[in-house]
C-alpha positions as CSV (number, residue, x, y, z in Angstrom):
1,M,234.8,230.1,237.3
2,P,235.6,233.8,238.0
3,R,232.8,236.0,239.2
4,H,232.8,238.2,236.1
5,S,232.8,235.2,233.8
6,L,229.8,233.7,235.6
7,F,228.0,237.0,235.3
8,N,228.8,237.0,231.5
9,F,227.4,233.5,231.3
10,L,224.1,234.8,232.7
11,S,223.9,237.1,229.8
12,N,223.5,234.0,227.6
13,I,220.3,233.0,229.3
14,L,218.8,236.3,230.5
15,Q,217.5,239.1,228.3
16,P,219.2,242.5,228.2
17,V,217.2,245.6,229.3
18,S,215.2,247.0,226.3
19,E,215.3,250.6,225.1
20,D,211.5,250.9,225.8
21,K,211.2,253.7,228.4
22,R,207.7,252.4,229.4
23,K,209.2,249.2,230.8
24,H,210.5,249.1,234.4
25,P,211.8,245.6,234.9
26,Y,213.5,244.0,237.9
27,V,217.2,243.3,237.0
28,I,220.3,241.5,238.3
29,I,223.1,244.1,238.2
30,K,226.9,244.3,238.7
31,D,228.2,247.6,240.1
32,K,231.6,249.2,239.9
33,N,232.9,247.1,242.8
34,N,231.7,243.9,241.1
35,E,229.0,243.6,243.7
36,V,226.0,241.6,242.3
37,S,222.5,242.6,243.5
38,I,218.9,242.9,242.5
39,G,217.3,246.2,241.5
40,F,214.4,247.9,240.0
41,V,214.8,250.2,236.9
42,K,213.5,253.6,237.9
43,K,214.7,255.6,235.0
44,R,216.8,255.6,231.9
45,T,219.5,258.2,231.1
46,H,222.6,258.8,229.1
47,I,226.2,259.8,229.8
48,K,228.8,261.1,227.3
49,K,232.2,259.4,227.1
50,N,234.7,260.3,224.5
51,G,232.0,262.0,222.5
52,E,229.7,259.0,222.5
53,K,226.4,258.5,224.3
54,I,226.3,255.5,226.6
55,G,222.9,254.2,227.8
56,C,222.6,254.1,231.6
57,L,220.0,253.0,234.1
58,I,219.1,254.6,237.4
59,I,218.5,251.5,239.7
60,E,216.7,251.2,243.0
61,V,218.6,248.5,244.9
62,C,216.3,245.8,246.4
63,N,216.7,243.0,249.0
64,I,216.1,239.4,248.1
65,E,215.1,236.7,250.7
66,I,213.7,233.2,250.6
67,C,209.9,233.0,250.9
68,L,208.9,231.5,254.2
69,D,205.6,230.1,252.8
70,N,207.2,228.5,249.7
71,P,210.9,227.6,249.7
72,Q,210.8,227.4,245.9
73,K,210.2,231.1,245.7
74,A,212.2,234.2,246.7
75,I,210.8,237.6,247.6
76,I,212.3,240.8,246.2
77,Q,211.6,243.7,248.5
78,K,212.1,247.4,248.0
79,Q,214.0,249.1,250.8
80,E,212.3,251.7,253.1
81,C,215.2,254.1,252.4
82,P,215.9,253.3,248.8
83,K,219.5,253.3,247.6
84,M,219.9,254.6,244.1
85,I,222.8,253.8,241.8
86,T,223.6,254.5,238.2
87,I,225.1,251.8,236.0
88,T,225.7,251.3,232.3
89,Q,222.9,249.4,230.6
90,H,225.1,246.4,229.6
91,N,225.7,245.7,233.3
92,A,222.0,244.8,233.9
93,L,220.1,241.8,232.9
94,V,216.3,241.3,233.1
95,L,215.4,239.1,236.1
96,P,212.5,236.6,235.5
97,I,209.8,237.2,238.0
98,F,206.6,235.4,238.9
99,I,204.3,238.1,240.2
100,R,204.7,241.8,240.8
101,L,203.7,243.0,244.3
102,S,203.1,246.5,245.7
103,T,206.4,246.2,247.7
104,G,208.4,244.2,245.2
105,A,208.0,240.9,243.4
106,T,208.5,237.1,243.6
107,T,211.0,235.0,241.6
108,H,212.5,231.6,241.7
109,V,214.7,230.8,244.7
110,D,217.6,229.9,242.4
111,W,218.2,233.6,241.8
112,Y,218.7,234.1,245.6
113,Y,221.4,231.4,245.7
114,I,223.1,232.8,242.6
115,V,223.4,236.3,244.0
116,E,224.5,234.9,247.4
117,S,227.1,232.6,245.7
118,L,228.5,235.4,243.5
119,N,228.9,237.8,246.4
120,R,230.3,235.1,248.7
121,A,232.9,234.3,246.2
122,K,234.0,237.9,246.3
123,N,234.3,237.7,250.1
124,I,236.3,234.5,249.9
125,S,238.8,236.2,247.6
126,A,239.1,239.0,250.2
127,N,240.3,236.4,252.8
128,I,236.9,236.1,254.6
129,D,236.6,233.0,256.8
130,I,236.7,229.9,254.6
131,Q,234.1,228.2,256.8
132,Q,231.5,230.3,255.2
133,L,231.8,228.0,252.2
134,E,229.8,225.4,254.1
135,K,226.7,227.6,253.6
136,T,227.1,227.9,249.8
137,P,224.9,225.5,247.9
138,T,226.7,222.8,245.9
139,I,226.0,222.7,242.2
140,N,226.7,219.3,240.7
141,L,228.0,219.8,237.2
142,N,228.1,216.1,236.1
143,G,226.8,216.7,232.6
144,D,223.3,215.5,233.4
145,N,221.4,218.6,232.4
146,L,217.9,217.0,232.4
147,G,218.4,215.9,236.0
148,L,218.2,219.5,237.0
149,W,214.9,219.8,235.1
150,I,213.5,216.8,237.0
151,N,214.5,218.5,240.3
152,R,212.9,221.7,239.3
153,W,209.7,220.6,237.5
154,I,208.7,217.6,239.7
155,E,207.6,218.6,243.2
156,Q,206.8,215.2,244.7
157,D,209.9,213.4,246.0
158,A,208.7,209.9,245.2
159,L,207.9,210.7,241.6
160,K,211.1,212.7,241.3
161,Q,213.1,209.7,242.5
162,E,211.4,207.3,240.1
163,L,212.2,209.5,237.1
164,T,215.8,210.1,238.2
165,N,216.5,206.4,238.7
166,I,215.1,205.5,235.2
167,R,217.0,208.3,233.6
168,H,220.3,207.1,235.1
169,Q,219.7,203.6,233.9
170,L,218.7,204.7,230.3
171,K,221.5,207.3,229.8
172,S,223.7,205.0,227.7
173,L,221.0,204.4,225.0
174,K,221.1,206.2,221.7
175,N,217.7,204.9,220.4
176,I,214.7,204.4,222.6
177,E,211.0,203.8,222.2
178,Y,208.2,204.7,224.6
179,Y,204.5,203.9,224.8
180,T,202.4,206.7,226.5
181,D,198.8,206.9,227.4
182,G,196.5,209.1,229.5
183,S,193.2,208.4,231.3
184,L,190.3,210.6,232.3
185,A,187.3,209.6,234.4
186,N,184.4,211.6,235.8
187,R,183.3,209.9,239.1
188,T,180.0,210.8,240.7
189,I,179.9,210.8,244.4
190,G,177.1,208.4,245.5
191,D,174.8,208.5,248.6
192,N,174.6,212.3,248.9
193,D,171.8,214.8,248.7
194,L,173.8,217.6,247.1
195,S,172.3,219.3,244.1
196,H,175.4,220.9,242.8
197,I,177.2,219.1,240.0
198,T,180.6,220.5,241.1
199,D,180.1,218.9,244.5
200,N,178.8,215.7,243.1
201,T,181.6,215.1,240.6
202,N,185.2,214.2,241.0
203,V,187.6,214.2,238.0
204,D,190.4,211.6,238.0
205,L,193.3,212.1,235.6
206,G,196.2,209.7,235.1
207,A,199.2,209.6,232.8
208,A,201.8,206.9,232.2
209,F,204.7,205.7,230.0
210,Y,206.2,202.3,229.3
211,T,209.4,201.3,227.6
212,N,210.9,197.9,226.9
213,N,214.5,197.7,225.7
214,E,217.7,195.8,226.1
215,L,218.2,197.2,229.6
216,G,214.8,196.0,230.8
217,E,211.2,197.2,231.3
218,F,210.6,200.6,232.8
219,S,207.4,202.5,233.5
220,V,206.1,205.4,235.5
221,Y,202.5,206.4,236.3
222,S,201.0,209.4,238.1
223,C,197.8,211.3,238.7
224,L,197.5,214.9,237.5
225,S,196.0,218.1,238.8
226,L,194.4,221.1,237.1
227,W,192.7,221.5,233.7
228,P,191.6,217.9,233.3
229,S,191.2,216.7,229.7
230,S,192.1,213.5,227.9
231,T,194.5,215.4,225.6
232,R,196.3,216.9,228.6
233,A,196.8,213.5,230.2
234,E,198.4,212.3,226.9
235,I,200.7,215.3,226.7
236,V,201.8,214.9,230.3
237,A,202.6,211.3,229.7
238,I,204.9,212.3,226.8
239,F,206.5,214.9,229.0
240,L,207.3,212.4,231.8
241,A,208.8,210.1,229.2
242,L,211.0,212.8,227.8
243,L,212.3,213.6,231.3
244,T,213.9,210.1,231.3
245,A,215.2,210.2,227.7
246,P,219.0,210.2,227.2
247,E,220.6,213.3,225.8
248,N,221.5,213.3,222.0
249,S,219.2,210.3,221.5
250,N,216.6,209.3,218.9
251,V,213.3,209.0,220.8
252,T,210.2,207.5,219.3
253,I,206.9,207.9,221.3
254,Y,203.8,205.9,220.3
255,T,200.5,207.4,221.4
256,D,196.9,206.9,220.5
257,S,196.1,210.6,220.8
258,L,196.4,212.6,217.5
259,G,195.4,215.7,219.4
260,A,198.5,215.5,221.6
261,I,200.7,215.0,218.5
262,N,199.3,217.9,216.7
263,S,199.5,220.2,219.8
264,I,203.2,219.5,220.2
265,N,204.1,219.6,216.5
266,S,202.3,222.8,215.9
267,A,203.9,224.6,218.8
268,F,207.4,225.1,217.4
269,N,208.3,228.7,216.5
270,S,205.0,230.0,217.9
271,T,204.8,233.7,219.0
272,T,203.8,234.9,222.4
273,R,200.4,235.8,221.1
274,T,199.9,232.3,219.7
275,W,201.1,230.7,222.9
276,L,198.5,232.5,225.0
277,K,195.8,231.1,222.7
278,K,196.9,227.5,223.1
279,T,195.5,224.9,225.5
280,N,198.1,223.1,227.7
281,N,200.6,225.7,226.6
282,L,202.8,225.5,229.8
283,I,203.4,221.8,229.6
284,I,204.1,222.0,225.8
285,I,206.7,224.8,226.5
286,K,208.5,222.5,228.9
287,I,208.5,219.7,226.3
288,I,210.0,222.0,223.7
289,M,212.7,223.1,226.2
290,L,213.5,219.5,227.0
291,I,213.9,218.6,223.3
292,R,216.2,221.6,222.7
293,E,218.2,221.3,225.9
294,A,218.9,217.6,225.5
295,A,219.2,217.7,221.7
296,I,216.6,214.9,221.4
297,N,215.4,213.8,218.0
298,L,211.8,213.2,218.7
299,K,209.4,211.3,216.5
300,L,205.7,211.1,217.6
301,V,203.8,208.1,216.1
302,K,200.0,207.7,216.1
303,I,198.7,204.2,216.8
304,K,195.2,202.9,217.2
305,G,194.1,202.5,220.8
306,H,192.9,199.2,222.2
307,S,194.1,197.4,219.0
308,G,196.2,194.7,220.8
309,I,199.5,196.5,220.7
310,I,201.2,195.2,223.9
311,G,203.1,198.4,224.8
312,N,200.0,200.5,224.4
313,E,197.8,198.1,226.4
314,I,200.3,198.2,229.3
315,A,200.5,202.0,229.2
316,D,196.7,202.2,229.2
317,K,196.5,200.0,232.3
318,L,199.2,202.0,234.0
319,A,197.4,205.3,233.2
320,K,194.2,204.0,234.8
321,K,196.2,202.9,237.8
322,G,197.8,206.4,237.9
323,Q,194.3,208.0,238.5
324,Y,194.3,206.6,242.1
325,G,198.1,206.2,242.6
326,N,200.3,208.0,245.2
327,N,202.3,209.9,242.6
328,L,201.1,213.4,241.8
329,F,202.3,215.7,239.0
330,R,201.5,219.3,239.4
331,N,202.4,221.8,236.6
332,N,203.7,225.0,238.1
333,V,205.2,228.2,236.7
334,D,208.8,228.1,238.0
335,F,210.7,229.5,235.0
336,I,210.6,232.2,232.3
337,N,212.6,232.0,229.1
338,N,212.7,233.4,225.6
339,I,209.7,231.3,224.6
340,L,207.4,233.2,226.9
341,S,208.6,236.1,229.0
342,Y,205.5,236.0,231.3
343,F,202.8,233.6,232.2
344,P,199.3,234.4,233.5
345,V,198.1,232.7,236.7
346,F,194.8,232.4,238.6
347,I,195.1,231.9,242.4
348,D,198.7,230.6,241.9
349,N,197.5,228.2,239.2
350,P,198.8,228.6,235.7
351,I,196.1,229.5,233.1
352,E,196.8,226.8,230.5
353,V,193.8,227.6,228.3
354,N,193.1,230.4,225.9
355,I,193.5,233.5,228.1
356,R,190.8,235.5,226.4
357,R,188.2,232.8,226.7
358,F,189.2,232.3,230.3
359,I,188.6,235.9,231.1
360,L,185.3,235.8,229.3
361,K,184.4,232.8,231.4
362,I,185.1,234.7,234.6
363,L,182.9,237.6,233.5
364,A,180.1,235.2,232.4
365,T,180.3,233.4,235.7
366,G,180.2,236.7,237.6
367,E,177.0,237.7,235.8
368,A,175.4,234.3,236.3
369,T,176.4,234.2,240.0
370,E,174.9,237.6,240.7
371,W,171.7,236.5,238.9
372,S,171.6,233.3,241.0
373,L,171.6,235.4,244.2
374,L,168.2,236.9,243.3
375,K,165.5,235.8,245.7
376,N,163.6,233.9,243.0
377,N,166.7,231.9,242.1
378,Q,168.5,231.2,245.3
379,E,166.5,228.1,246.3
380,L,166.8,226.6,242.8
381,C,170.5,227.4,242.4
382,Y,171.8,226.6,245.9
383,G,169.1,224.6,247.6
384,N,168.6,220.8,247.3
385,V,164.8,220.8,247.0
386,N,164.6,220.6,243.2
387,Q,167.4,219.4,241.0
388,I,166.9,221.4,237.8
389,D,168.1,220.2,234.4
390,W,169.4,223.6,233.4
391,K,170.7,222.4,230.0
392,V,167.1,221.9,228.9
393,T,166.3,225.5,229.7
394,W,169.4,226.8,227.9
395,L,168.6,224.7,224.8
396,I,165.3,226.6,224.5
397,F,166.9,230.0,225.0
398,H,169.7,229.1,222.5
399,Y,167.2,228.1,219.9
400,C,165.2,231.4,220.1
401,K,168.2,233.7,219.6
402,G,171.0,234.4,217.2
403,F,170.8,233.0,213.7
404,H,167.7,231.0,214.8
405,C,165.8,234.2,215.5
406,I,164.5,234.5,211.9
407,S,161.2,236.3,212.6
408,M,159.6,238.8,214.9
409,R,157.3,235.9,216.0
410,L,160.3,234.0,217.3
411,N,161.6,237.2,218.9
412,Y,158.3,237.6,220.7
413,L,158.5,234.0,221.9
414,W,162.0,234.6,223.3
415,T,160.7,237.6,225.2
416,F,157.7,235.6,226.5
417,I,160.0,232.8,227.6
418,A,162.3,235.2,229.4
419,K,159.4,236.7,231.3
420,L,158.2,233.2,232.3
421,F,161.8,232.3,233.3
422,H,162.0,235.2,235.8
423,K,158.3,235.1,236.8
424,I,157.7,238.6,235.7
425,L,154.6,238.2,233.5
426,P,152.4,241.3,233.9
427,L,150.0,239.8,236.3
428,G,147.7,242.0,238.5
429,S,150.1,241.9,241.5
430,I,153.1,243.0,239.4
431,L,151.0,245.7,237.6
432,A,149.9,247.0,241.0
433,V,153.5,247.5,242.0
434,R,154.5,249.1,238.7
435,K,151.4,251.4,238.3
436,P,149.6,251.5,241.6
437,R,147.5,254.5,240.5
438,L,146.1,252.5,237.6
439,Y,146.0,248.9,238.8
440,K,145.7,248.9,242.6
441,E,142.0,247.9,242.3
442,M,142.6,245.1,239.8
443,K,141.6,241.5,240.8
444,C,141.5,238.3,238.8
445,I,140.2,239.2,235.3
446,M,138.3,235.9,235.0
447,K,135.7,237.2,237.6
448,C,136.8,235.1,240.5
449,N,137.4,238.3,242.5
450,K,140.8,237.1,243.9
451,K,144.2,238.7,243.8
452,E,146.0,237.7,240.6
453,N,149.5,236.5,241.3
454,W,151.7,233.7,240.1
455,N,150.1,230.9,242.1
456,H,146.7,232.1,241.1
457,L,147.4,230.9,237.5
458,F,147.4,227.3,238.9
459,E,144.6,227.7,241.5
460,C,141.9,229.7,239.5
461,Q,138.9,227.6,238.8
462,A,138.3,229.5,235.5
463,Y,141.5,227.9,234.1
464,E,140.7,224.3,234.9
465,M,139.4,223.3,231.5
466,A,142.3,225.2,229.9
467,W,144.8,223.2,231.8
468,E,143.2,220.0,230.7
469,K,143.4,221.1,227.1
470,I,147.0,222.1,227.6
471,L,147.9,218.6,228.9
472,E,146.0,217.0,226.0
473,I,147.8,219.2,223.4
474,T,151.2,218.7,225.0
475,T,150.9,215.0,225.1
476,K,149.6,214.7,221.6
477,E,152.3,217.0,220.1
478,S,155.0,215.2,222.1
479,I,153.9,211.8,220.7
480,I,154.2,213.2,217.2
481,I,157.8,214.4,218.0
482,C,158.8,211.0,219.4
483,L,157.5,209.2,216.3
484,K,160.0,211.4,214.3
485,Q,162.9,209.9,216.2
486,K,164.4,206.7,214.8
487,Q,165.5,205.4,218.2
488,I,162.0,205.9,219.7
489,R,159.7,205.2,216.7
490,G,160.1,201.4,216.8
491,Q,158.9,201.1,220.4
492,G,155.3,201.8,219.4
493,E,152.8,204.6,220.0
494,D,151.2,203.0,223.0
495,F,154.5,202.6,224.8
496,I,155.4,206.2,224.0
497,R,152.1,207.5,225.4
498,K,152.6,205.5,228.6
499,V,156.1,207.0,229.1
500,L,154.8,210.5,228.5
501,Q,151.9,210.0,230.9
502,N,154.3,208.9,233.6
503,I,156.0,212.3,233.2
504,L,153.0,214.6,232.4
505,G,150.2,212.8,234.2
506,V,146.8,211.6,232.9
507,T,144.7,214.5,234.1
508,A,145.4,218.1,235.0
509,K,144.7,217.4,238.6
510,S,147.1,214.4,238.8
511,E,150.2,214.8,241.0
512,E,152.6,214.2,238.0
513,F,151.1,217.1,236.0
514,Q,151.0,219.5,238.9
515,K,154.7,218.9,239.7
516,F,155.6,219.3,236.0
517,Q,153.3,222.3,235.7
518,Q,154.9,224.4,238.5
519,L,158.4,224.3,237.1
520,A,157.5,224.1,233.4
521,L,155.8,227.5,233.6
522,E,159.2,228.8,234.7
523,V,160.9,227.1,231.7
524,K,162.5,224.5,234.0
525,V,162.2,220.7,234.5
526,E,163.6,218.4,237.1
527,T,166.6,216.3,236.3
528,F,165.0,213.0,237.2
529,L,162.4,213.5,234.4
530,T,165.1,213.8,231.8
531,T,166.8,210.8,233.2
532,K,163.5,208.9,233.1
533,L,163.1,209.7,229.4
534,Q,166.7,208.5,228.8
535,K,166.1,205.2,230.5
536,D,162.6,204.4,229.2
537,F,163.4,205.3,225.6
538,K,167.0,203.9,225.8
539,I,168.5,207.1,224.3
540,S,171.5,209.2,225.1
541,L,171.4,212.0,227.7
542,T,171.8,214.7,225.0
543,E,168.9,213.2,223.0
544,A,166.7,213.0,226.1
545,Q,167.5,216.7,226.9
546,T,166.6,217.7,223.4
547,L,163.3,215.7,223.6
548,M,162.5,217.3,226.9
549,A,163.1,220.7,225.5
550,N,160.6,220.0,222.7
551,I,158.0,218.8,225.3
552,L,158.6,221.9,227.4
553,I,158.2,224.3,224.5
554,R,155.0,222.6,223.5
555,F,153.7,223.2,227.0
556,I,154.7,226.8,227.0
557,L,153.1,227.5,223.6
558,A,149.9,225.8,224.6
559,F,149.8,227.9,227.8
560,K,150.3,231.1,225.8
561,E,147.5,230.2,223.4
562,L,144.9,228.9,225.8
563,I,145.4,230.9,229.0
564,W,147.6,233.9,228.5
565,K,146.1,235.3,225.2
566,P,142.5,235.1,226.4
567,R,143.5,236.6,229.8
568,C,145.3,239.5,228.0
569,E,142.2,240.2,225.9
570,Q,140.1,240.5,229.0
571,V,142.7,242.8,230.6
572,I,142.4,245.1,227.5
573,L,138.6,245.2,227.9
574,W,139.0,246.0,231.6
575,E,141.4,248.8,230.8
576,K,139.0,250.3,228.3
577,R,136.2,250.3,230.9
578,R,138.5,252.1,233.3
579,G,139.6,254.6,230.6
580,I,143.2,253.6,230.8
581,S,145.0,254.6,227.6
582,R,148.4,253.5,226.2
583,T,149.7,257.0,227.2
584,D,148.8,256.4,230.8
585,K,150.6,253.1,230.8
586,I,153.9,254.4,229.4
587,T,153.8,257.6,231.5
588,S,155.9,257.6,234.7
589,E,153.9,257.6,237.9
590,S,155.6,260.7,239.2
591,K,154.5,262.7,236.1
592,G,150.9,261.3,235.9
593,K,148.1,263.5,237.1
594,D,145.2,262.2,239.2
595,N,142.6,265.0,239.4
596,S,140.3,262.9,241.6
597,N,142.8,262.7,244.4
598,Q,144.8,265.7,245.5
599,L,147.5,264.7,248.0
600,S,148.6,267.1,250.7
601,E,152.2,268.1,251.0
602,S,152.8,265.9,254.0
603,K,151.5,262.8,252.1
604,V,153.8,263.7,249.2
605,K,156.8,263.9,251.5
606,D,155.8,260.6,253.1
607,N,155.6,258.9,249.8
608,S,158.9,260.4,248.6
609,N,160.6,259.2,251.8
610,K,159.1,255.7,251.3
611,L,160.3,255.7,247.7
612,S,163.8,256.9,248.6
613,N,164.0,254.2,251.4
614,K,162.9,251.5,248.8
615,V,165.6,252.7,246.4
616,K,168.2,252.5,249.2
617,D,167.0,249.0,250.0
618,L,167.3,247.9,246.4
619,Q,170.8,249.5,246.1
620,T,171.9,247.8,249.3
621,G,170.6,244.4,248.0
622,K,172.5,244.8,244.8
623,I,175.7,245.7,246.7
624,D,175.3,242.7,249.0
625,R,174.8,240.4,245.9
626,L,177.9,241.8,244.3
627,Q,180.0,241.3,247.4
628,K,178.7,237.7,247.8
629,S,179.2,236.9,244.1
630,V,182.9,237.8,244.3
631,S,183.7,235.0,246.7
632,L,181.4,232.6,244.9
633,V,183.0,233.4,241.5
634,K,186.4,232.8,242.9
635,K,185.2,229.4,244.3
636,S,183.5,228.5,241.0
637,M,186.6,229.4,238.9
638,D,188.9,227.5,241.2
639,T,186.6,224.4,240.7
640,F,186.6,225.0,237.0
641,V,190.5,225.0,237.0
642,R,190.6,221.8,239.1
643,K,187.7,219.9,237.5
644,Y,187.0,221.7,234.2
645,I,183.3,221.8,235.1
646,C,180.9,224.5,236.3
647,E,177.4,224.7,237.8
648,D,174.7,223.9,235.3
649,W,172.9,227.1,236.0
650,I,175.8,229.0,234.4
651,P,174.8,229.2,230.7
652,I,177.4,228.1,228.2
653,K,177.7,230.1,225.0
654,K,177.8,227.9,222.0
655,K,178.9,228.9,218.5
656,V,176.5,226.4,216.9
657,D,173.3,225.2,218.4
658,K,172.8,221.5,217.4
659,V,169.4,221.2,219.1
660,T,166.4,220.4,216.9
661,L,163.2,222.0,218.0
662,Y,160.2,221.1,215.9
663,M,158.5,224.5,215.5
664,S,155.7,224.9,213.0
665,K,154.4,228.3,211.9
666,K,151.0,227.5,213.4
667,L,152.6,227.1,216.8
668,L,154.3,230.4,216.6
669,D,151.2,232.4,215.6
C-alpha cells in the first residue's frame, strides 16, 4: 500500500483537528516531503491561496520512543530545541494519547511502529539498504480482525493462547450459543490480629463461558482484577465469549444476570457524559466495539440461575474455579476511539465507576483520614486494641440528621452525640483550657473535690447510684425493643434478658458493664458484642447492628438524663455563686477584663509568646496530619479499586436510612 494511501486510511479511524482554538492536541502529521511524524499543535493560523482562506497549524515536532517500563506504551517527548513547521489542517490527525505529561505524553506503542513503518517505506523507495526491512514489524492481514483485539486486550499469554485457539476452531460457525457466569466471594483471612477490614478481607472474582456445538465443547475461565462486583464478573464473561465468536455470526448468550444484560443493551448510542456515569463502562465499550467490528448479531437471554440448566451449571462451576485459577484478565485503557475520546484513570487503573461519585469518595476519604489521625482517634482507627463496629455509630448519626431531624430536640441530641463521640463535653478540664480565667479553680461539681475530666465520670462515687439506674433503664428498654422484633420475640423474655446481661452486665460494677460503658459513652461498641447479638438471637448482621444501635442510644439518653443534666444544673449554680454571667462566657479571653489581677508587661509578653507557640504547634500538627493523610488516602483508594471496600471508620453517605430507632418523645425530652 503506498505511503499516502496508508495515511489516508488513518483518516478513517482518527479524528481531524477541530476548529476550537482552545484545544492543543498531539497529532500525527505528513509534511511537504511526505515525512510522517508526531507533533503538538501550538497555534492555528490561515493562509490565502487563490483568494481562499486555508486553515493551517503551527506544529512543534516531537520525538516518539518505546517506553522502557511498559513495552505496550510509547512516550512522546518534546525536543529541547523545538522544530516548528506549518502544515495545512487536513494533513494532521488527532493522535490518541493516554496521559499528558509536563514534557510530552504517552500513547499506545502501535503508533510508534506505524510512524516508523511509514518513514522506513519512504527510505526503501529511495534505495536504502533492503536489510532494514528485517526491523519492520510484520502485520498479518489474514482477515481475522478479532485476533488483533485478543492480542491487544488480553495481557496474559496463557489466556491469550486459549482464546485464540478456540476462536480459530469456531471461525466456520454461523450460529453459536454460549453460557456465561461470574462468581464473587469475600474471603476473610483467618488467624490474624489485624483490626482493619481491608487487611482482613480478600475479594475473589471469577468469570467463565462454556459452549457446546457440533465442533465440540469449549470453555475458558479466568480470575479478574479491579472493581469487583457480581455484575462485572458476568459482563467480563460475556466479553471473553465474544472474543472467540466468529465474524458475521449469530451469537446467543445465556446468562443469569439481568443487570449485565441491561448494562450492555442500554449502552448503545450513549454520549460521553452518559458513559462517564456508567459502571463497568470500559469493558462495555470493548463489547460494543467487538459487536460492530465483527458484525456480530448478539442476543442476550436471561435464564434462571441454579435451575438445572446444564450449560449454566457448568459455567457456574468454571467461574468459581476461575477465582483461584492461573488465568488473569486485567482491563486496561489501551485505545481511544469515537465512543470515548478520553478515559480517566487512578494510579494507572481505569476508573470504571461514576466519575463524580469516585471523586466525592476521594474527598470523603481524605476528610475521614485526616480525622482519624487526631490523637483521640489514632488508637481506635489504626490500633488492634479494640475492634470497633463503626456501622453502629454511623447508624445513630444517620438517624439524627437529614429528613429524620424533624425537631430541635433531635437536633440537640445530634449535637450531644457529636460531643460524646469526640470526647469534648464541657467538663471542668476542658472549660479550664477554654476559659482559664473563669474555670481554673473548678473541681468536680458533685463535691468530691477532684479534677473533673473524662475518666472522672466513671470514677466519681457521687455517680455510682446513677450508673446503676442507667444500667437498669438500658436493660429494661432494650428488652422492650427486642420484644418488638418478630425474629427475637419467640425466644422468650427470660432468654432475651440473659443475652442482654451477658453484654451489659448485671451490676454497674461488673466487668461487662464497665467495658461497655467506656466505649458506649463515646458512641462506640466493640464488634464482638454485635456478633454475639447476631449469634445468640440468630438474626442477620444488619439486624444485629440495628438492635445494637437501639441499645446504645438508650444508654446515651439515660446518661444524659441521670448524670449530665443534674451535673449541668449544679454547674449553673456554681457559676452564679462565682458571678459568671453569659456575657463572660461568650467573651474572648483576650478582651475580658480582670480588675483583681493586673499583669505586668513582661507577663503579658510571656503569655503572648506561649500562645503564639501553641498556635504554631497546632498548625504544625495540622500540616503533619494533612501530609500523612495524602499517602493514606492513596492507599485507601487503591484498596477500594482492587477490593471495592474501605475502612469501616470512613462513613458512607446513604440516600435513604433504613435503620429503625425506637425513639419516644419522652426519651427526647
